[in-house]
N, C-alpha and C positions, 0 to 999 in steps of 0.2 A: 903392339899390333903385329901379328904374324902376317907375313906376306902371303896373299893368295892370288896374286896376279903374274902370269907368265910373260915373257917377252912379247909373244905374237899378239896377245890381248892388249898390252901396253902400247905397241905399234899401231894397231888398229884403232885405238882410242885416240891417240895423237893425230893420226890421218884424218879421222872423222872431225875432230875439233880444228884441224887447219882448214878443212873444207868448208865448215860452218863459218869460220872467221873470214875467209876469202868471200863467201857468198853475201856475208853482211857487210863488209867492207865496200863491196862492189854495188850494193844496193839491190841485189836480186831478192834477198829476203829482207823484210823490215816490219815495222810495227810490233805488235805484241808477240806474234810468232818469232820474229827475229830476235827479240829480248830473251824469250824463254829458250830459243836455241843457243844464244850466246851463253846464257847461263849454264845450259846442259854441257857446252864445249868447256867452260871453265871447270865444271865438275870433272869431266873426263880428263882434262889435263892434270888436275890436282891429283886425281886417283892414280893417273899413270905414273907421276913422279914419286909417289909414296909406296907404289906397288901394292895397294890395299883397296880393295872394294868393300864398303860397308854392307852393301846389298848381297854379297856373296856369302858373308859370315852366317846369317841366319839359316841359310839353305844348305850350308857345309860344301858350297862350290869352291874349287880351287883349280886355277889353269896353270899353277906352277909345276914343273916337272918333278916327278919324284926322284930323290937322290938316292943312289944305292949306297948302303954301308959296307 
């Protein structure tokens, strides 16, 4: 897997996952919507830690900075 996520993208995903986690833990979001958002937060965390988003690949999107050689 070639990395296709930059550090800004990773930080944004981690922050969103943390916010969803806090909202779910405090009971602000619950039920089916809460479970769907918790699963989405888990996917955000997983993709942030591996620096690869499978949805970016088919569209050729990459938020990694281009390295000069």
